[in-house]
ZAFILO-719745 format. One record per residue (C-alpha): x, y, z; residue number from 1; residue in three letters. Coordinates in nm, 3 decimals, always signed. Example, Ala and Ser with C-alpha at 12.3 -4.5 7.8 and 13.67 -1.06 7.14 Angstrom:
residues 2
+---------+---------+---------+-----+------+
|       u |       v |       w | seq | type |
+---------+---------+---------+-----+------+
|  +1.230 |  -0.450 |  +0.780 |   1 |  ALA |
|  +1.367 |  -0.106 |  +0.714 |   2 |  SER |
+---------+---------+---------+-----+------+
//
This chain:
residues 315
+---------+---------+---------+-----+------+
|       u |       v |       w | seq | type |
+---------+---------+---------+-----+------+
|  -7.170 |  -1.695 |  -6.435 |   1 |  MET |
|  -6.860 |  -1.473 |  -6.464 |   2 |  ASP |
|  -6.811 |  -1.351 |  -6.820 |   3 |  THR |
|  -6.486 |  -1.159 |  -6.767 |   4 |  THR |
|  -6.239 |  -1.424 |  -6.653 |   5 |  TYR |
|  -6.195 |  -1.773 |  -6.792 |   6 |  ALA |
|  -5.973 |  -1.869 |  -6.496 |   7 |  VAL |
|  -6.019 |  -1.707 |  -6.156 |   8 |  LEU |
|  -5.861 |  -1.832 |  -5.835 |   9 |  SER |
|  -5.856 |  -1.667 |  -5.495 |  10 |  GLU |
|  -5.626 |  -1.758 |  -5.206 |  11 |  ARG |
|  -5.571 |  -2.118 |  -5.318 |  12 |  ILE |
|  -5.382 |  -2.326 |  -5.061 |  13 |  GLU |
|  -5.246 |  -2.678 |  -5.103 |  14 |  LYS |
|  -5.021 |  -2.884 |  -4.877 |  15 |  ARG |
|  -4.857 |  -3.222 |  -4.922 |  16 |  PHE |
|  -4.749 |  -3.314 |  -4.572 |  17 |  GLY |
|  -4.483 |  -3.064 |  -4.473 |  18 |  ASP |
|  -4.465 |  -2.918 |  -4.823 |  19 |  ILE |
|  -4.673 |  -2.603 |  -4.867 |  20 |  HIS |
|  -4.709 |  -2.609 |  -5.247 |  21 |  ALA |
|  -4.959 |  -2.324 |  -5.285 |  22 |  LEU |
|  -4.968 |  -2.036 |  -5.038 |  23 |  ARG |
|  -5.265 |  -1.822 |  -5.134 |  24 |  GLY |
|  -5.243 |  -1.828 |  -5.513 |  25 |  LEU |
|  -5.446 |  -1.565 |  -5.696 |  26 |  ASP |
|  -5.499 |  -1.585 |  -6.072 |  27 |  LEU |
|  -5.725 |  -1.385 |  -6.305 |  28 |  ALA |
|  -5.707 |  -1.481 |  -6.673 |  29 |  VAL |
|  -5.937 |  -1.285 |  -6.907 |  30 |  PRO |
|  -6.135 |  -1.482 |  -7.162 |  31 |  ARG |
|  -5.980 |  -1.525 |  -7.506 |  32 |  GLY |
|  -5.623 |  -1.452 |  -7.392 |  33 |  THR |
|  -5.304 |  -1.653 |  -7.357 |  34 |  VAL |
|  -5.160 |  -1.652 |  -7.004 |  35 |  CYS |
|  -4.803 |  -1.773 |  -6.958 |  36 |  GLY |
|  -4.738 |  -1.932 |  -6.617 |  37 |  VAL |
|  -4.369 |  -1.934 |  -6.529 |  38 |  LEU |
|  -4.173 |  -2.023 |  -6.219 |  39 |  GLY |
|  -3.870 |  -2.203 |  -6.082 |  40 |  PRO |
|  -3.874 |  -2.571 |  -5.992 |  41 |  ASN |
|  -4.096 |  -2.628 |  -5.691 |  42 |  GLY |
|  -4.273 |  -2.293 |  -5.729 |  43 |  ALA |
|  -4.621 |  -2.452 |  -5.744 |  44 |  GLY |
|  -4.701 |  -2.434 |  -6.118 |  45 |  LYS |
|  -4.790 |  -2.802 |  -6.162 |  46 |  THR |
|  -4.996 |  -2.808 |  -5.844 |  47 |  THR |
|  -5.187 |  -2.499 |  -5.959 |  48 |  ALA |
|  -5.268 |  -2.658 |  -6.296 |  49 |  VAL |
|  -5.379 |  -2.980 |  -6.127 |  50 |  ARG |
|  -5.616 |  -2.784 |  -5.904 |  51 |  VAL |
|  -5.758 |  -2.584 |  -6.195 |  52 |  LEU |
|  -5.815 |  -2.897 |  -6.404 |  53 |  THR |
|  -5.996 |  -3.072 |  -6.112 |  54 |  THR |
|  -5.725 |  -3.333 |  -6.055 |  55 |  LEU |
|  -5.659 |  -3.200 |  -5.701 |  56 |  LEU |
|  -5.888 |  -3.034 |  -5.450 |  57 |  GLU |
|  -5.747 |  -2.724 |  -5.279 |  58 |  PRO |
|  -5.716 |  -2.719 |  -4.902 |  59 |  ASP |
|  -5.843 |  -2.360 |  -4.888 |  60 |  ALA |
|  -5.957 |  -2.086 |  -5.122 |  61 |  GLY |
|  -6.165 |  -2.137 |  -5.433 |  62 |  HIS |
|  -6.128 |  -2.132 |  -5.811 |  63 |  ALA |
|  -6.356 |  -2.107 |  -6.111 |  64 |  ARG |
|  -6.276 |  -2.216 |  -6.466 |  65 |  VAL |
|  -6.511 |  -2.108 |  -6.745 |  66 |  ALA |
|  -6.745 |  -1.985 |  -6.473 |  67 |  GLY |
|  -6.763 |  -2.324 |  -6.297 |  68 |  ARG |
|  -6.635 |  -2.402 |  -5.949 |  69 |  ASP |
|  -6.351 |  -2.655 |  -5.975 |  70 |  VAL |
|  -6.468 |  -2.847 |  -5.667 |  71 |  VAL |
|  -6.848 |  -2.824 |  -5.665 |  72 |  ARG |
|  -6.881 |  -2.837 |  -6.046 |  73 |  GLU |
|  -6.579 |  -3.051 |  -6.134 |  74 |  ALA |
|  -6.764 |  -3.258 |  -6.396 |  75 |  ALA |
|  -6.887 |  -2.940 |  -6.566 |  76 |  GLU |
|  -6.532 |  -2.800 |  -6.570 |  77 |  VAL |
|  -6.396 |  -3.117 |  -6.731 |  78 |  ARG |
|  -6.655 |  -3.091 |  -7.008 |  79 |  ARG |
|  -6.542 |  -2.745 |  -7.118 |  80 |  VAL |
|  -6.161 |  -2.767 |  -7.091 |  81 |  ILE |
|  -5.882 |  -2.927 |  -7.290 |  82 |  GLY |
|  -5.559 |  -3.047 |  -7.130 |  83 |  VAL |
|  -5.236 |  -3.159 |  -7.290 |  84 |  THR |
|  -4.918 |  -3.246 |  -7.104 |  85 |  GLY |
|  -4.557 |  -3.300 |  -7.201 |  86 |  GLN |
|  -4.640 |  -3.657 |  -7.306 |  87 |  ARG |
|  -4.913 |  -3.712 |  -7.561 |  88 |  THR |
|  -5.218 |  -3.926 |  -7.487 |  89 |  SER |
|  -5.232 |  -4.083 |  -7.831 |  90 |  LEU |
|  -5.268 |  -4.450 |  -7.924 |  91 |  ASP |
|  -4.949 |  -4.538 |  -8.113 |  92 |  GLU |
|  -5.108 |  -4.823 |  -8.308 |  93 |  ASP |
|  -5.402 |  -4.623 |  -8.439 |  94 |  LEU |
|  -5.376 |  -4.381 |  -8.730 |  95 |  SER |
|  -5.406 |  -4.009 |  -8.681 |  96 |  GLY |
|  -5.760 |  -4.018 |  -8.820 |  97 |  ARG |
|  -5.860 |  -4.306 |  -8.592 |  98 |  GLU |
|  -5.716 |  -4.125 |  -8.288 |  99 |  ASN |
|  -5.915 |  -3.812 |  -8.362 | 100 |  LEU |
|  -6.237 |  -4.006 |  -8.422 | 101 |  ARG |
|  -6.184 |  -4.180 |  -8.089 | 102 |  LEU |
|  -6.134 |  -3.848 |  -7.912 | 103 |  PHE |
|  -6.439 |  -3.708 |  -8.092 | 104 |  ALA |
|  -6.651 |  -3.994 |  -7.955 | 105 |  ALA |
|  -6.513 |  -3.934 |  -7.604 | 106 |  LEU |
|  -6.615 |  -3.568 |  -7.644 | 107 |  ARG |
|  -6.966 |  -3.682 |  -7.741 | 108 |  ARG |
|  -6.918 |  -3.591 |  -8.107 | 109 |  LEU |
|  -7.050 |  -3.917 |  -8.245 | 110 |  ARG |
|  -7.143 |  -4.048 |  -8.587 | 111 |  GLY |
|  -7.111 |  -3.828 |  -8.891 | 112 |  GLY |
|  -7.052 |  -3.516 |  -8.683 | 113 |  ALA |
|  -6.755 |  -3.673 |  -8.509 | 114 |  GLY |
|  -6.602 |  -3.804 |  -8.830 | 115 |  ARG |
|  -6.646 |  -3.468 |  -9.000 | 116 |  ALA |
|  -6.487 |  -3.279 |  -8.710 | 117 |  ARG |
|  -6.192 |  -3.522 |  -8.703 | 118 |  ALA |
|  -6.132 |  -3.481 |  -9.077 | 119 |  ASP |
|  -6.162 |  -3.104 |  -9.043 | 120 |  GLU |
|  -5.903 |  -3.102 |  -8.764 | 121 |  ALA |
|  -5.658 |  -3.304 |  -8.975 | 122 |  LEU |
|  -5.676 |  -3.029 |  -9.236 | 123 |  GLY |
|  -5.648 |  -2.748 |  -8.982 | 124 |  GLU |
|  -5.330 |  -2.899 |  -8.838 | 125 |  PHE |
|  -5.169 |  -2.993 |  -9.171 | 126 |  GLY |
|  -5.188 |  -3.367 |  -9.110 | 127 |  LEU |
|  -5.396 |  -3.481 |  -9.411 | 128 |  GLU |
|  -5.105 |  -3.659 |  -9.582 | 129 |  ASP |
|  -5.030 |  -3.863 |  -9.270 | 130 |  ALA |
|  -5.391 |  -3.911 |  -9.159 | 131 |  ALA |
|  -5.403 |  -4.285 |  -9.223 | 132 |  ASP |
|  -5.055 |  -4.375 |  -9.101 | 133 |  ARG |
|  -5.001 |  -4.525 |  -8.754 | 134 |  PRO |
|  -4.905 |  -4.257 |  -8.501 | 135 |  VAL |
|  -4.589 |  -4.454 |  -8.415 | 136 |  ARG |
|  -4.452 |  -4.337 |  -8.753 | 137 |  THR |
|  -4.509 |  -3.968 |  -8.674 | 138 |  TYR |
|  -4.233 |  -3.724 |  -8.588 | 139 |  SER |
|  -4.234 |  -3.544 |  -8.254 | 140 |  GLY |
|  -4.378 |  -3.230 |  -8.407 | 141 |  GLY |
|  -4.657 |  -3.423 |  -8.582 | 142 |  MET |
|  -4.750 |  -3.601 |  -8.260 | 143 |  ARG |
|  -4.768 |  -3.273 |  -8.074 | 144 |  ARG |
|  -4.990 |  -3.121 |  -8.341 | 145 |  ARG |
|  -5.216 |  -3.428 |  -8.338 | 146 |  LEU |
|  -5.237 |  -3.410 |  -7.958 | 147 |  ASP |
|  -5.337 |  -3.044 |  -7.980 | 148 |  LEU |
|  -5.591 |  -3.129 |  -8.249 | 149 |  ALA |
|  -5.746 |  -3.387 |  -8.017 | 150 |  ALA |
|  -5.766 |  -3.132 |  -7.735 | 151 |  CYS |
|  -5.928 |  -2.873 |  -7.961 | 152 |  LEU |
|  -6.179 |  -3.104 |  -8.132 | 153 |  LEU |
|  -6.470 |  -2.989 |  -7.918 | 154 |  ALA |
|  -6.343 |  -2.629 |  -7.917 | 155 |  ARG |
|  -6.284 |  -2.606 |  -7.539 | 156 |  PRO |
|  -6.345 |  -2.282 |  -7.358 | 157 |  GLU |
|  -6.013 |  -2.315 |  -7.174 | 158 |  VAL |
|  -5.703 |  -2.501 |  -7.291 | 159 |  LEU |
|  -5.429 |  -2.596 |  -7.045 | 160 |  PHE |
|  -5.093 |  -2.656 |  -7.213 | 161 |  LEU |
|  -4.798 |  -2.797 |  -7.019 | 162 |  ASP |
|  -4.470 |  -2.751 |  -7.207 | 163 |  GLU |
|  -4.636 |  -2.781 |  -7.550 | 164 |  PRO |
|  -4.316 |  -2.755 |  -7.756 | 165 |  SER |
|  -4.065 |  -2.945 |  -7.541 | 166 |  THR |
|  -3.824 |  -3.142 |  -7.758 | 167 |  GLY |
|  -3.942 |  -2.994 |  -8.088 | 168 |  LEU |
|  -3.713 |  -2.846 |  -8.353 | 169 |  ASP |
|  -3.758 |  -2.474 |  -8.432 | 170 |  PRO |
|  -3.978 |  -2.537 |  -8.737 | 171 |  ALA |
|  -4.212 |  -2.771 |  -8.550 | 172 |  ALA |
|  -4.218 |  -2.532 |  -8.255 | 173 |  ARG |
|  -4.322 |  -2.249 |  -8.487 | 174 |  GLY |
|  -4.615 |  -2.455 |  -8.620 | 175 |  ARG |
|  -4.729 |  -2.532 |  -8.265 | 176 |  VAL |
|  -4.711 |  -2.161 |  -8.181 | 177 |  TRP |
|  -4.930 |  -2.079 |  -8.479 | 178 |  GLU |
|  -5.182 |  -2.337 |  -8.361 | 179 |  THR |
|  -5.195 |  -2.180 |  -8.017 | 180 |  ILE |
|  -5.236 |  -1.831 |  -8.163 | 181 |  ARG |
|  -5.518 |  -1.953 |  -8.386 | 182 |  LYS |
|  -5.701 |  -2.119 |  -8.095 | 183 |  ALA |
|  -5.681 |  -1.797 |  -7.891 | 184 |  ALA |
|  -5.796 |  -1.588 |  -8.189 | 185 |  ALA |
|  -6.102 |  -1.811 |  -8.217 | 186 |  GLU |
|  -6.195 |  -1.752 |  -7.854 | 187 |  GLY |
|  -6.025 |  -2.029 |  -7.657 | 188 |  THR |
|  -5.848 |  -1.910 |  -7.343 | 189 |  THR |
|  -5.503 |  -2.067 |  -7.311 | 190 |  VAL |
|  -5.310 |  -2.120 |  -6.989 | 191 |  LEU |
|  -4.954 |  -2.208 |  -7.087 | 192 |  LEU |
|  -4.673 |  -2.339 |  -6.870 | 193 |  THR |
|  -4.338 |  -2.350 |  -7.044 | 194 |  THR |
|  -3.966 |  -2.377 |  -6.983 | 195 |  GLN |
|  -3.900 |  -2.175 |  -7.300 | 196 |  TYR |
|  -3.924 |  -1.815 |  -7.190 | 197 |  LEU |
|  -3.908 |  -1.708 |  -7.555 | 198 |  GLU |
|  -4.227 |  -1.908 |  -7.604 | 199 |  GLU |
|  -4.405 |  -1.711 |  -7.331 | 200 |  ALA |
|  -4.266 |  -1.388 |  -7.477 | 201 |  ASP |
|  -4.400 |  -1.476 |  -7.821 | 202 |  GLN |
|  -4.743 |  -1.609 |  -7.721 | 203 |  LEU |
|  -4.857 |  -1.467 |  -7.390 | 204 |  ALA |
|  -5.081 |  -1.164 |  -7.352 | 205 |  ASP |
|  -5.004 |  -1.173 |  -6.980 | 206 |  ASP |
|  -4.752 |  -1.356 |  -6.764 | 207 |  ILE |
|  -4.787 |  -1.481 |  -6.409 | 208 |  VAL |
|  -4.458 |  -1.558 |  -6.238 | 209 |  LEU |
|  -4.526 |  -1.803 |  -5.956 | 210 |  ILE |
|  -4.271 |  -1.826 |  -5.676 | 211 |  ASP |
|  -4.306 |  -2.004 |  -5.341 | 212 |  HIS |
|  -4.669 |  -2.090 |  -5.415 | 213 |  GLY |
|  -4.784 |  -1.735 |  -5.486 | 214 |  ARG |
|  -4.829 |  -1.513 |  -5.789 | 215 |  ALA |
|  -4.516 |  -1.309 |  -5.721 | 216 |  ALA |
|  -4.525 |  -1.093 |  -6.036 | 217 |  HIS |
|  -4.785 |  -1.037 |  -6.307 | 218 |  THR |
|  -4.800 |  -0.825 |  -6.621 | 219 |  GLY |
|  -4.751 |  -0.826 |  -6.994 | 220 |  THR |
|  -4.406 |  -0.929 |  -7.119 | 221 |  PRO |
|  -4.333 |  -0.562 |  -7.193 | 222 |  ALA |
|  -4.444 |  -0.452 |  -6.844 | 223 |  GLU |
|  -4.223 |  -0.710 |  -6.674 | 224 |  LEU |
|  -3.926 |  -0.607 |  -6.885 | 225 |  LYS |
|  -3.980 |  -0.240 |  -6.805 | 226 |  ALA |
|  -3.999 |  -0.325 |  -6.436 | 227 |  ARG |
|  -3.631 |  -0.423 |  -6.417 | 228 |  ILE |
|  -3.487 |  -0.154 |  -6.647 | 229 |  GLY |
|  -3.229 |  -0.198 |  -6.921 | 230 |  SER |
|  -2.975 |  -0.475 |  -6.957 | 231 |  TYR |
|  -2.607 |  -0.392 |  -7.005 | 232 |  ALA |
|  -2.394 |  -0.656 |  -7.178 | 233 |  GLU |
|  -2.028 |  -0.654 |  -7.274 | 234 |  VAL |
|  -1.845 |  -0.906 |  -7.492 | 235 |  VAL |
|  -1.471 |  -0.911 |  -7.420 | 236 |  VAL |
|  -1.175 |  -1.019 |  -7.630 | 237 |  ALA |
|  -1.058 |  -1.308 |  -7.414 | 238 |  ASP |
|  -1.147 |  -1.512 |  -7.106 | 239 |  ARG |
|  -0.897 |  -1.330 |  -6.890 | 240 |  ALA |
|  -1.090 |  -1.005 |  -6.939 | 241 |  ALA |
|  -1.418 |  -1.139 |  -6.799 | 242 |  LEU |
|  -1.334 |  -1.062 |  -6.436 | 243 |  ALA |
|  -1.223 |  -0.708 |  -6.522 | 244 |  GLY |
|  -1.545 |  -0.640 |  -6.711 | 245 |  ALA |
|  -1.748 |  -0.766 |  -6.416 | 246 |  ALA |
|  -1.558 |  -0.537 |  -6.179 | 247 |  VAL |
|  -1.649 |  -0.237 |  -6.396 | 248 |  VAL |
|  -2.008 |  -0.336 |  -6.477 | 249 |  LEU |
|  -2.115 |  -0.418 |  -6.121 | 250 |  GLY |
|  -2.082 |  -0.064 |  -5.972 | 251 |  PRO |
|  -2.216 |  +0.097 |  -6.290 | 252 |  LEU |
|  -2.536 |  -0.107 |  -6.289 | 253 |  THR |
|  -2.576 |  -0.165 |  -5.916 | 254 |  GLY |
|  -2.638 |  -0.535 |  -5.984 | 255 |  ALA |
|  -2.440 |  -0.857 |  -5.964 | 256 |  GLU |
|  -2.297 |  -0.926 |  -6.312 | 257 |  PRO |
|  -2.368 |  -1.258 |  -6.480 | 258 |  VAL |
|  -2.076 |  -1.420 |  -6.666 | 259 |  LEU |
|  -2.131 |  -1.625 |  -6.980 | 260 |  ASP |
|  -1.792 |  -1.784 |  -7.044 | 261 |  GLU |
|  -1.902 |  -1.959 |  -7.362 | 262 |  SER |
|  -1.977 |  -1.621 |  -7.524 | 263 |  ARG |
|  -1.712 |  -1.425 |  -7.334 | 264 |  LEU |
|  -1.995 |  -1.199 |  -7.219 | 265 |  ALA |
|  -2.073 |  -1.016 |  -6.896 | 266 |  VAL |
|  -2.420 |  -0.874 |  -6.833 | 267 |  GLY |
|  -2.620 |  -0.707 |  -6.559 | 268 |  ALA |
|  -2.956 |  -0.539 |  -6.508 | 269 |  VAL |
|  -2.913 |  -0.162 |  -6.518 | 270 |  ALA |
|  -3.185 |  -0.015 |  -6.298 | 271 |  ALA |
|  -3.047 |  +0.340 |  -6.331 | 272 |  ASP |
|  -3.226 |  +0.497 |  -6.633 | 273 |  PRO |
|  -2.947 |  +0.756 |  -6.658 | 274 |  ALA |
|  -2.682 |  +0.498 |  -6.741 | 275 |  LEU |
|  -2.564 |  +0.534 |  -7.102 | 276 |  THR |
|  -2.369 |  +0.310 |  -7.334 | 277 |  LEU |
|  -2.091 |  +0.570 |  -7.390 | 278 |  PRO |
|  -2.032 |  +0.582 |  -7.014 | 279 |  ARG |
|  -2.004 |  +0.204 |  -6.998 | 280 |  ILE |
|  -1.754 |  +0.201 |  -7.283 | 281 |  VAL |
|  -1.547 |  +0.484 |  -7.130 | 282 |  ARG |
|  -1.526 |  +0.307 |  -6.794 | 283 |  GLU |
|  -1.421 |  -0.020 |  -6.955 | 284 |  LEU |
|  -1.161 |  +0.159 |  -7.163 | 285 |  ASP |
|  -1.024 |  +0.340 |  -6.856 | 286 |  ALA |
|  -0.991 |  +0.005 |  -6.679 | 287 |  ALA |
|  -0.804 |  -0.144 |  -6.975 | 288 |  GLY |
|  -1.069 |  -0.408 |  -7.051 | 289 |  VAL |
|  -1.046 |  -0.522 |  -7.416 | 290 |  PRO |
|  -1.404 |  -0.497 |  -7.548 | 291 |  VAL |
|  -1.535 |  -0.660 |  -7.868 | 292 |  VAL |
|  -1.894 |  -0.543 |  -7.833 | 293 |  ASP |
|  -2.113 |  -0.357 |  -7.585 | 294 |  ALA |
|  -2.488 |  -0.300 |  -7.567 | 295 |  ALA |
|  -2.751 |  -0.141 |  -7.348 | 296 |  LEU |
|  -3.083 |  -0.296 |  -7.447 | 297 |  ARG |
|  -3.422 |  -0.407 |  -7.318 | 298 |  PRO |
|  -3.392 |  -0.728 |  -7.114 | 299 |  PRO |
|  -3.502 |  -1.066 |  -7.244 | 300 |  THR |
|  -3.768 |  -1.253 |  -7.050 | 301 |  LEU |
|  -3.494 |  -1.490 |  -6.930 | 302 |  ASP |
|  -3.313 |  -1.195 |  -6.774 | 303 |  GLU |
|  -3.637 |  -1.068 |  -6.621 | 304 |  VAL |
|  -3.696 |  -1.413 |  -6.473 | 305 |  PHE |
|  -3.353 |  -1.427 |  -6.311 | 306 |  LEU |
|  -3.379 |  -1.070 |  -6.180 | 307 |  ALA |
|  -3.722 |  -1.123 |  -6.023 | 308 |  LEU |
|  -3.670 |  -1.471 |  -5.878 | 309 |  THR |
|  -3.290 |  -1.505 |  -5.846 | 310 |  ASP |
|  -3.339 |  -1.865 |  -5.956 | 311 |  ARG |
|  -3.319 |  -2.056 |  -6.281 | 312 |  GLU |
|  -3.648 |  -2.137 |  -6.461 | 313 |  PRO |
|  -3.782 |  -2.490 |  -6.424 | 314 |  ALA |
|  -3.665 |  -2.742 |  -6.680 | 315 |  VAL |
+---------+---------+---------+-----+------+
//
C-alpha cells in the first residue's frame, strides 16, 4: 500500500457522449496535506472528484485513494473517506446531537462510543450550546460546521470538500477554515475545490489547476504566483483616464491590461523582472494620465488564475 500519496491518479479519462470531461488527469496529493483543486467551469473538477470518491468509474487510467483502488476496492475507499458538498446532508428535524449520533452509527461507531464521539465533535466545532436544537434553526455557518463534524466523526484518511464556505459570512468562513486546518494538522488529507481563490491561497499546501480535463498547472500558491511575475496596477483619477492608462500599461508589461471600472483601476501581469514602479509612473506622467495610486506587487491567486487559463474561475 502506497504510504506517500493519499490521492494518486494516472491518466484518468472520462467521457459523457461527445463530452470529453477528463483527458488524462494526473494527480498526486501527499498524505496530511491540503490540495486546492481549481479550474474554470467545465474544466473537469467535479468529474474528477466523483471518480475519486467512487461515484463514477473512469473509462481509462487508474486512481488510488488512501492506498485503495477506486474501482476494484470501491467499498474500502468509501470506508476511509469523508465527503461534503455544497449542500449539507443533515436532517433538518433532528437536533445537532441527534444528527451526529446518526452519522456515528452509519460509520459503525455504535453505542457508548458513538455517543461519546458525537458529543466530543460538538465541543470541537463549538456547537455545544445549540446541540439539542433542531438543525432547521441553525445559521448557514453552523450547518456547515455540523456537516464537517459529521464527515470527520470517524477521522477519515481523506476528506473531499466541495465549496465548503459558499454563502458564509467572513466570520463563519474563518471558523470553517480553522476546522480544515485542524483536520489537516491531525493527519487527514484534504482535497478542496473552491470558487474562492483566497480560500485556496489561505489553506492549500499545493494547488492543481485543472483545465480541459487535465492538470494544466501545479505548485504551491507561491510557486504559481512566481510563475507569472509581478502585477502592475494603476488607479486613475476618473473614468476617462482608464483607456489612457491601459495604452501605457500594455506595452510596458507586454500583457493585455484588465480594466476594473468600479475601482477606476487598470492592471496587467508584468513578466519583465526589470520593470520598475518609477518607470511606470514616469510613463503615465509623460502620457498625461492622472494617477491616484500605482503599485507593482506580487499577483493574487485570482490574477494567476486568469493569466494561466484566460478564463474566469467557476462559480
